[in-house]
PDB file as gemmi writes it, atoms N, CA and C in Angstrom:
CRYST1    1.000    1.000    1.000  90.00  90.00  90.00 P 1                      
ATOM      1  N   MET A   1       2.038  21.249   1.185  1.00  0.00           N  
ATOM      2  CA  MET A   1       2.241  20.009   0.446  1.00  0.00           C  
ATOM      3  C   MET A   1       0.986  19.617  -0.151  1.00  0.00           C  
ATOM      4  N   ALA A   2       0.957  19.172  -1.441  1.00  0.00           N  
ATOM      5  CA  ALA A   2      -0.208  18.769  -2.126  1.00  0.00           C  
ATOM      6  C   ALA A   2      -0.860  17.380  -1.516  1.00  0.00           C  
ATOM      7  N   THR A   3      -2.064  17.252  -1.609  1.00  0.00           N  
ATOM      8  CA  THR A   3      -2.665  16.019  -1.223  1.00  0.00           C  
ATOM      9  C   THR A   3      -2.135  14.904  -2.119  1.00  0.00           C  
ATOM     10  N   PRO A   4      -1.767  13.826  -1.554  1.00  0.00           N  
ATOM     11  CA  PRO A   4      -1.278  12.680  -2.356  1.00  0.00           C  
ATOM     12  C   PRO A   4      -2.198  12.268  -3.404  1.00  0.00           C  
ATOM     13  N   THR A   5      -1.805  11.937  -4.537  1.00  0.00           N  
ATOM     14  CA  THR A   5      -2.660  11.329  -5.560  1.00  0.00           C  
ATOM     15  C   THR A   5      -2.626   9.785  -5.446  1.00  0.00           C  
ATOM     16  N   VAL A   6      -3.796   9.123  -5.584  1.00  0.00           N  
ATOM     17  CA  VAL A   6      -3.968   7.742  -5.445  1.00  0.00           C  
ATOM     18  C   VAL A   6      -4.450   7.209  -6.858  1.00  0.00           C  
ATOM     19  N   PHE A   7      -3.711   6.310  -7.395  1.00  0.00           N  
ATOM     20  CA  PHE A   7      -4.093   5.591  -8.522  1.00  0.00           C  
ATOM     21  C   PHE A   7      -4.780   4.217  -8.143  1.00  0.00           C  
ATOM     22  N   GLU A   8      -5.907   3.882  -8.624  1.00  0.00           N  
ATOM     23  CA  GLU A   8      -6.437   2.538  -8.460  1.00  0.00           C  
ATOM     24  C   GLU A   8      -6.049   1.787  -9.883  1.00  0.00           C  
ATOM     25  N   VAL A   9      -5.288   0.642  -9.653  1.00  0.00           N  
ATOM     26  CA  VAL A   9      -4.847  -0.149 -10.829  1.00  0.00           C  
ATOM     27  C   VAL A   9      -5.517  -1.415 -10.850  1.00  0.00           C  
ATOM     28  N   GLN A  10      -6.159  -1.721 -11.933  1.00  0.00           N  
ATOM     29  CA  GLN A  10      -6.821  -3.055 -12.166  1.00  0.00           C  
ATOM     30  C   GLN A  10      -5.877  -3.823 -13.083  1.00  0.00           C  
ATOM     31  N   LEU A  11      -5.491  -5.093 -12.506  1.00  0.00           N  
ATOM     32  CA  LEU A  11      -4.599  -5.952 -13.327  1.00  0.00           C  
ATOM     33  C   LEU A  11      -5.436  -7.083 -14.056  1.00  0.00           C  
ATOM     34  N   SER A  12      -4.842  -7.614 -15.075  1.00  0.00           N  
ATOM     35  CA  SER A  12      -5.500  -8.542 -15.900  1.00  0.00           C  
ATOM     36  C   SER A  12      -5.889  -9.741 -15.075  1.00  0.00           C  
ATOM     37  N   ASP A  13      -5.281 -10.050 -13.991  1.00  0.00           N  
ATOM     38  CA  ASP A  13      -5.614 -11.256 -13.232  1.00  0.00           C  
ATOM     39  C   ASP A  13      -6.669 -11.057 -12.220  1.00  0.00           C  
ATOM     40  N   GLY A  14      -7.357  -9.773 -12.332  1.00  0.00           N  
ATOM     41  CA  GLY A  14      -8.498  -9.375 -11.486  1.00  0.00           C  
ATOM     42  C   GLY A  14      -8.144  -8.652 -10.178  1.00  0.00           C  
ATOM     43  N   ARG A  15      -6.814  -8.601  -9.851  1.00  0.00           N  
ATOM     44  CA  ARG A  15      -6.419  -7.877  -8.668  1.00  0.00           C  
ATOM     45  C   ARG A  15      -6.605  -6.385  -8.887  1.00  0.00           C  
ATOM     46  N   SER A  16      -6.852  -5.653  -7.789  1.00  0.00           N  
ATOM     47  CA  SER A  16      -6.975  -4.268  -7.788  1.00  0.00           C  
ATOM     48  C   SER A  16      -5.809  -3.746  -6.736  1.00  0.00           C  
ATOM     49  N   MET A  17      -5.099  -2.704  -7.181  1.00  0.00           N  
ATOM     50  CA  MET A  17      -3.995  -2.276  -6.321  1.00  0.00           C  
ATOM     51  C   MET A  17      -4.147  -0.709  -6.229  1.00  0.00           C  
ATOM     52  N   SER A  18      -3.930  -0.173  -4.996  1.00  0.00           N  
ATOM     53  CA  SER A  18      -3.920   1.210  -4.841  1.00  0.00           C  
ATOM     54  C   SER A  18      -2.404   1.685  -4.707  1.00  0.00           C  
ATOM     55  N   ALA A  19      -2.194   2.696  -5.504  1.00  0.00           N  
ATOM     56  CA  ALA A  19      -0.768   3.361  -5.527  1.00  0.00           C  
ATOM     57  C   ALA A  19      -0.857   4.776  -5.068  1.00  0.00           C  
ATOM     58  N   THR A  20      -0.280   5.071  -3.884  1.00  0.00           N  
ATOM     59  CA  THR A  20      -0.253   6.407  -3.342  1.00  0.00           C  
ATOM     60  C   THR A  20       1.070   7.041  -3.834  1.00  0.00           C  
ATOM     61  N   VAL A  21       0.944   8.055  -4.604  1.00  0.00           N  
ATOM     62  CA  VAL A  21       2.071   8.710  -5.215  1.00  0.00           C  
ATOM     63  C   VAL A  21       2.753   9.732  -4.215  1.00  0.00           C  
ATOM     64  N   LYS A  22       4.123   9.440  -4.176  1.00  0.00           N  
ATOM     65  CA  LYS A  22       4.850  10.319  -3.271  1.00  0.00           C  
ATOM     66  C   LYS A  22       5.907  11.038  -4.149  1.00  0.00           C  
ATOM     67  N   VAL A  23       6.641  12.128  -3.514  1.00  0.00           N  
ATOM     68  CA  VAL A  23       7.583  12.734  -4.174  1.00  0.00           C  
ATOM     69  C   VAL A  23       8.676  11.935  -4.977  1.00  0.00           C  
ATOM     70  N   ALA A  24       9.147  10.782  -4.293  1.00  0.00           N  
ATOM     71  CA  ALA A  24       9.982   9.907  -4.929  1.00  0.00           C  
ATOM     72  C   ALA A  24       9.518   9.346  -6.272  1.00  0.00           C  
ATOM     73  N   ASP A  25       8.268   9.116  -6.374  1.00  0.00           N  
ATOM     74  CA  ASP A  25       7.699   8.627  -7.619  1.00  0.00           C  
ATOM     75  C   ASP A  25       7.674   9.668  -8.781  1.00  0.00           C  
ATOM     76  N   LEU A  26       7.427  10.857  -8.354  1.00  0.00           N  
ATOM     77  CA  LEU A  26       7.365  12.032  -9.336  1.00  0.00           C  
ATOM     78  C   LEU A  26       8.843  12.241  -9.805  1.00  0.00           C  
ATOM     79  N   ILE A  27       9.827  12.111  -8.863  1.00  0.00           N  
ATOM     80  CA  ILE A  27      11.233  12.385  -9.281  1.00  0.00           C  
ATOM     81  C   ILE A  27      11.631  11.234 -10.281  1.00  0.00           C  
ATOM     82  N   ALA A  28      11.275   9.990 -10.004  1.00  0.00           N  
ATOM     83  CA  ALA A  28      11.493   8.884 -10.831  1.00  0.00           C  
ATOM     84  C   ALA A  28      10.974   9.165 -12.249  1.00  0.00           C  
ATOM     85  N   PHE A  29       9.737   9.752 -12.392  1.00  0.00           N  
ATOM     86  CA  PHE A  29       9.153  10.075 -13.600  1.00  0.00           C  
ATOM     87  C   PHE A  29       9.989  11.071 -14.300  1.00  0.00           C  
ATOM     88  N   GLU A  30      10.373  12.251 -13.600  1.00  0.00           N  
ATOM     89  CA  GLU A  30      11.164  13.269 -14.168  1.00  0.00           C  
ATOM     90  C   GLU A  30      12.484  12.767 -14.669  1.00  0.00           C  
ATOM     91  N   ARG A  31      13.108  11.836 -13.913  1.00  0.00           N  
ATOM     92  CA  ARG A  31      14.372  11.287 -14.412  1.00  0.00           C  
ATOM     93  C   ARG A  31      14.282  10.450 -15.546  1.00  0.00           C  
ATOM     94  N   GLN A  32      13.184   9.571 -15.637  1.00  0.00           N  
ATOM     95  CA  GLN A  32      12.961   8.726 -16.764  1.00  0.00           C  
ATOM     96  C   GLN A  32      12.693   9.428 -17.993  1.00  0.00           C  
ATOM     97  N   TYR A  33      11.904  10.472 -17.952  1.00  0.00           N  
ATOM     98  CA  TYR A  33      11.407  11.136 -19.153  1.00  0.00           C  
ATOM     99  C   TYR A  33      11.914  12.513 -19.387  1.00  0.00           C  
ATOM    100  N   ASP A  34      12.774  12.970 -18.498  1.00  0.00           N  
ATOM    101  CA  ASP A  34      13.431  14.343 -18.643  1.00  0.00           C  
ATOM    102  C   ASP A  34      12.343  15.352 -18.878  1.00  0.00           C  
ATOM    103  N   LYS A  35      11.224  15.251 -18.124  1.00  0.00           N  
ATOM    104  CA  LYS A  35      10.127  16.129 -18.244  1.00  0.00           C  
ATOM    105  C   LYS A  35       9.446  16.417 -16.866  1.00  0.00           C  
ATOM    106  N   SER A  36       9.027  17.701 -16.689  1.00  0.00           N  
ATOM    107  CA  SER A  36       8.372  18.075 -15.433  1.00  0.00           C  
ATOM    108  C   SER A  36       7.075  17.309 -15.365  1.00  0.00           C  
ATOM    109  N   VAL A  37       6.686  16.961 -14.048  1.00  0.00           N  
ATOM    110  CA  VAL A  37       5.287  16.305 -13.949  1.00  0.00           C  
ATOM    111  C   VAL A  37       4.273  17.375 -14.265  1.00  0.00           C  
ATOM    112  N   SER A  38       4.553  18.611 -14.246  1.00  0.00           N  
ATOM    113  CA  SER A  38       3.499  19.558 -14.539  1.00  0.00           C  
ATOM    114  C   SER A  38       3.236  19.624 -16.033  1.00  0.00           C  
ATOM    115  N   ASP A  39       4.043  18.946 -16.857  1.00  0.00           N  
ATOM    116  CA  ASP A  39       3.901  18.942 -18.324  1.00  0.00           C  
ATOM    117  C   ASP A  39       3.347  17.561 -18.818  1.00  0.00           C  
ATOM    118  N   ILE A  40       2.885  16.725 -18.012  1.00  0.00           N  
ATOM    119  CA  ILE A  40       2.519  15.398 -18.480  1.00  0.00           C  
ATOM    120  C   ILE A  40       1.233  15.289 -19.260  1.00  0.00           C  
ATOM    121  N   GLY A  41       0.221  16.225 -18.982  1.00  0.00           N  
ATOM    122  CA  GLY A  41      -1.045  16.144 -19.653  1.00  0.00           C  
ATOM    123  C   GLY A  41      -1.722  14.858 -19.477  1.00  0.00           C  
ATOM    124  N   ASN A  42      -2.398  14.388 -20.495  1.00  0.00           N  
ATOM    125  CA  ASN A  42      -3.159  13.219 -20.358  1.00  0.00           C  
ATOM    126  C   ASN A  42      -2.537  11.908 -21.009  1.00  0.00           C  
ATOM    127  N   ARG A  43      -1.240  11.957 -21.132  1.00  0.00           N  
ATOM    128  CA  ARG A  43      -0.488  10.741 -21.843  1.00  0.00           C  
ATOM    129  C   ARG A  43      -0.638   9.590 -20.872  1.00  0.00           C  
ATOM    130  N   ILE A  44      -1.198   8.403 -21.280  1.00  0.00           N  
ATOM    131  CA  ILE A  44      -1.433   7.295 -20.508  1.00  0.00           C  
ATOM    132  C   ILE A  44      -0.152   6.692 -20.040  1.00  0.00           C  
ATOM    133  N   GLU A  45       0.806   6.612 -20.832  1.00  0.00           N  
ATOM    134  CA  GLU A  45       2.106   5.990 -20.470  1.00  0.00           C  
ATOM    135  C   GLU A  45       2.718   6.728 -19.214  1.00  0.00           C  
ATOM    136  N   TYR A  46       2.580   8.109 -19.178  1.00  0.00           N  
ATOM    137  CA  TYR A  46       3.180   8.825 -18.006  1.00  0.00           C  
ATOM    138  C   TYR A  46       2.421   8.411 -16.705  1.00  0.00           C  
ATOM    139  N   SER A  47       1.140   8.559 -16.692  1.00  0.00           N  
ATOM    140  CA  SER A  47       0.334   8.129 -15.485  1.00  0.00           C  
ATOM    141  C   SER A  47       0.631   6.749 -15.119  1.00  0.00           C  
ATOM    142  N   THR A  48       0.699   5.787 -16.069  1.00  0.00           N  
ATOM    143  CA  THR A  48       0.971   4.458 -15.689  1.00  0.00           C  
ATOM    144  C   THR A  48       2.356   4.310 -15.118  1.00  0.00           C  
ATOM    145  N   PHE A  49       3.354   4.979 -15.652  1.00  0.00           N  
ATOM    146  CA  PHE A  49       4.705   4.972 -15.050  1.00  0.00           C  
ATOM    147  C   PHE A  49       4.664   5.437 -13.632  1.00  0.00           C  
ATOM    148  N   ILE A  50       4.009   6.459 -13.339  1.00  0.00           N  
ATOM    149  CA  ILE A  50       3.935   6.997 -12.023  1.00  0.00           C  
ATOM    150  C   ILE A  50       3.293   6.007 -11.101  1.00  0.00           C  
ATOM    151  N   ALA A  51       2.188   5.381 -11.553  1.00  0.00           N  
ATOM    152  CA  ALA A  51       1.458   4.333 -10.768  1.00  0.00           C  
ATOM    153  C   ALA A  51       2.400   3.202 -10.454  1.00  0.00           C  
ATOM    154  N   TRP A  52       3.139   2.764 -11.549  1.00  0.00           N  
ATOM    155  CA  TRP A  52       4.088   1.556 -11.419  1.00  0.00           C  
ATOM    156  C   TRP A  52       5.181   2.000 -10.323  1.00  0.00           C  
ATOM    157  N   ALA A  53       5.737   3.175 -10.474  1.00  0.00           N  
ATOM    158  CA  ALA A  53       6.729   3.698  -9.484  1.00  0.00           C  
ATOM    159  C   ALA A  53       6.322   3.634  -8.085  1.00  0.00           C  
ATOM    160  N   ALA A  54       5.064   4.040  -7.864  1.00  0.00           N  
ATOM    161  CA  ALA A  54       4.534   4.039  -6.528  1.00  0.00           C  
ATOM    162  C   ALA A  54       4.285   2.535  -6.079  1.00  0.00           C  
ATOM    163  N   LEU A  55       3.690   1.719  -6.926  1.00  0.00           N  
ATOM    164  CA  LEU A  55       3.453   0.383  -6.458  1.00  0.00           C  
ATOM    165  C   LEU A  55       4.827  -0.374  -6.165  1.00  0.00           C  
ATOM    166  N   LYS A  56       5.822  -0.127  -6.998  1.00  0.00           N  
ATOM    167  CA  LYS A  56       7.095  -0.678  -6.854  1.00  0.00           C  
ATOM    168  C   LYS A  56       7.741  -0.215  -5.518  1.00  0.00           C  
ATOM    169  N   ARG A  57       7.668   1.041  -5.344  1.00  0.00           N  
ATOM    170  CA  ARG A  57       8.231   1.676  -3.999  1.00  0.00           C  
ATOM    171  C   ARG A  57       7.456   1.150  -2.698  1.00  0.00           C  
ATOM    172  N   GLN A  58       6.179   0.983  -2.853  1.00  0.00           N  
ATOM    173  CA  GLN A  58       5.413   0.484  -1.755  1.00  0.00           C  
ATOM    174  C   GLN A  58       5.638  -1.007  -1.493  1.00  0.00           C  
ATOM    175  N   GLY A  59       6.360  -1.775  -2.442  1.00  0.00           N  
ATOM    176  CA  GLY A  59       6.653  -3.152  -2.275  1.00  0.00           C  
ATOM    177  C   GLY A  59       5.490  -4.092  -2.829  1.00  0.00           C  
ATOM    178  N   ASP A  60       4.609  -3.465  -3.558  1.00  0.00           N  
ATOM    179  CA  ASP A  60       3.425  -4.252  -4.095  1.00  0.00           C  
ATOM    180  C   ASP A  60       3.818  -4.929  -5.411  1.00  0.00           C  
ATOM    181  N   LEU A  61       4.803  -4.544  -6.070  1.00  0.00           N  
ATOM    182  CA  LEU A  61       5.374  -5.142  -7.423  1.00  0.00           C  
ATOM    183  C   LEU A  61       6.883  -5.371  -7.256  1.00  0.00           C  
ATOM    184  N   ASN A  62       7.219  -6.397  -8.138  1.00  0.00           N  
ATOM    185  CA  ASN A  62       8.730  -6.764  -8.139  1.00  0.00           C  
ATOM    186  C   ASN A  62       8.981  -6.975  -9.640  1.00  0.00           C  
ATOM    187  N   VAL A  63       8.335  -6.162 -10.574  1.00  0.00           N  
ATOM    188  CA  VAL A  63       8.654  -6.198 -11.994  1.00  0.00           C  
ATOM    189  C   VAL A  63       9.111  -4.899 -12.592  1.00  0.00           C  
ATOM    190  N   GLU A  64       9.795  -4.904 -13.648  1.00  0.00           N  
ATOM    191  CA  GLU A  64      10.111  -3.654 -14.321  1.00  0.00           C  
ATOM    192  C   GLU A  64       8.968  -3.105 -15.085  1.00  0.00           C  
ATOM    193  N   PHE A  65       9.034  -1.839 -15.415  1.00  0.00           N  
ATOM    194  CA  PHE A  65       7.910  -1.088 -16.062  1.00  0.00           C  
ATOM    195  C   PHE A  65       7.449  -1.838 -17.291  1.00  0.00           C  
ATOM    196  N   GLU A  66       8.317  -2.237 -18.188  1.00  0.00           N  
ATOM    197  CA  GLU A  66       7.957  -2.827 -19.480  1.00  0.00           C  
ATOM    198  C   GLU A  66       7.229  -4.169 -19.239  1.00  0.00           C  
ATOM    199  N   ASP A  67       7.628  -4.921 -18.177  1.00  0.00           N  
ATOM    200  CA  ASP A  67       6.901  -6.230 -17.842  1.00  0.00           C  
ATOM    201  C   ASP A  67       5.498  -5.970 -17.215  1.00  0.00           C  
ATOM    202  N   PHE A  68       5.353  -4.691 -16.580  1.00  0.00           N  
ATOM    203  CA  PHE A  68       4.205  -4.364 -15.768  1.00  0.00           C  
ATOM    204  C   PHE A  68       3.070  -3.986 -16.863  1.00  0.00           C  
ATOM    205  N   LEU A  69       3.433  -3.364 -17.957  1.00  0.00           N  
ATOM    206  CA  LEU A  69       2.474  -2.943 -18.930  1.00  0.00           C  
ATOM    207  C   LEU A  69       1.428  -3.997 -19.457  1.00  0.00           C  
ATOM    208  N   PRO A  70       1.828  -5.204 -19.823  1.00  0.00           N  
ATOM    209  CA  PRO A  70       0.917  -6.240 -20.190  1.00  0.00           C  
ATOM    210  C   PRO A  70      -0.060  -6.699 -19.083  1.00  0.00           C  
ATOM    211  N   LEU A  71       0.307  -6.441 -17.856  1.00  0.00           N  
ATOM    212  CA  LEU A  71      -0.516  -6.816 -16.721  1.00  0.00           C  
ATOM    213  C   LEU A  71      -1.660  -5.783 -16.412  1.00  0.00           C  
ATOM    214  N   VAL A  72      -1.604  -4.565 -16.929  1.00  0.00           N  
ATOM    215  CA  VAL A  72      -2.454  -3.516 -16.504  1.00  0.00           C  
ATOM    216  C   VAL A  72      -3.674  -3.525 -17.427  1.00  0.00           C  
ATOM    217  N   GLU A  73      -4.918  -3.534 -16.821  1.00  0.00           N  
ATOM    218  CA  GLU A  73      -6.125  -3.481 -17.562  1.00  0.00           C  
ATOM    219  C   GLU A  73      -6.585  -1.983 -17.670  1.00  0.00           C  
ATOM    220  N   VAL A  74      -6.520  -1.386 -16.513  1.00  0.00           N  
ATOM    221  CA  VAL A  74      -6.918   0.010 -16.406  1.00  0.00           C  
ATOM    222  C   VAL A  74      -6.389   0.696 -15.145  1.00  0.00           C  
ATOM    223  N   THR A  75      -6.198   2.053 -15.288  1.00  0.00           N  
ATOM    224  CA  THR A  75      -5.783   2.804 -14.115  1.00  0.00           C  
ATOM    225  C   THR A  75      -6.825   4.007 -14.017  1.00  0.00           C  
ATOM    226  N   THR A  76      -7.085   4.466 -12.803  1.00  0.00           N  
ATOM    227  CA  THR A  76      -7.999   5.605 -12.649  1.00  0.00           C  
ATOM    228  C   THR A  76      -7.440   6.754 -13.258  1.00  0.00           C  
ATOM    229  N   ASP A  77      -8.295   7.657 -13.698  1.00  0.00           N  
ATOM    230  CA  ASP A  77      -7.865   8.929 -14.236  1.00  0.00           C  
ATOM    231  C   ASP A  77      -7.594   9.885 -13.186  1.00  0.00           C  
ATOM    232  N   ALA A  78      -6.338   9.939 -12.757  1.00  0.00           N  
ATOM    233  CA  ALA A  78      -5.953  10.849 -11.618  1.00  0.00           C  
ATOM    234  C   ALA A  78      -5.085  11.976 -12.226  1.00  0.00           C  
ATOM    235  N   GLU A  79      -5.355  13.115 -11.560  1.00  0.00           N  
ATOM    236  CA  GLU A  79      -4.492  14.315 -11.865  1.00  0.00           C  
ATOM    237  C   GLU A  79      -3.364  14.415 -10.969  1.00  0.00           C  
ATOM    238  N   ILE A  80      -2.170  14.543 -11.599  1.00  0.00           N  
ATOM    239  CA  ILE A  80      -0.879  14.652 -10.858  1.00  0.00           C  
ATOM    240  C   ILE A  80      -0.697  16.119 -10.437  1.00  0.00           C  
ATOM    241  N   GLU A  81      -0.526  16.381  -9.119  1.00  0.00           N  
ATOM    242  CA  GLU A  81      -0.301  17.705  -8.641  1.00  0.00           C  
ATOM    243  C   GLU A  81       1.136  17.839  -8.282  1.00  0.00           C  
ATOM    244  N   SER A  82       1.833  18.908  -8.560  1.00  0.00           N  
ATOM    245  CA  SER A  82       3.144  19.127  -8.203  1.00  0.00           C  
ATOM    246  C   SER A  82       3.091  19.631  -6.732  1.00  0.00           C  
ATOM    247  N   PRO A  83       4.118  19.129  -5.953  1.00  0.00           N  
ATOM    248  CA  PRO A  83       4.119  19.619  -4.518  1.00  0.00           C  
ATOM    249  C   PRO A  83       4.340  21.172  -4.493  1.00  0.00           C  
ATOM    250  N   LYS A  84       3.666  21.739  -3.567  1.00  0.00           N  
ATOM    251  CA  LYS A  84       3.708  23.259  -3.366  1.00  0.00           C  
ATOM    252  C   LYS A  84       5.097  23.570  -2.826  1.00  0.00           C  
ATOM    253  N   GLY A  85       5.542  24.770  -3.280  1.00  0.00           N  
ATOM    254  CA  GLY A  85       6.841  25.228  -2.883  1.00  0.00           C  
ATOM    255  C   GLY A  85       7.951  24.802  -3.812  1.00  0.00           C  
ATOM    256  N   SER A  86       7.559  24.105  -4.907  1.00  0.00           N  
ATOM    257  CA  SER A  86       8.624  23.674  -5.865  1.00  0.00           C  
ATOM    258  C   SER A  86       8.655  24.675  -7.079  1.00  0.00           C  
TER     259      SER A  86                                                      
END                                                                             
């Protein structure tokens, strides 16, 4: 299994949140965009969606993705790795 990816998300109110990506977050991405995580490249929307999915799953957020976007100042530049064996 791949090492989990962690996004550091800076919000406009000054808070910083850590989002540890799990398989459920990657599946949520694939279902939302009908695209494999191995094909996401450097598109900011995709990495931001995955960070949001992880934060929501962790219970750190209670907002929908479109409402989350205006709150985000920056996310770390993280590489998404597909779980081995898939």
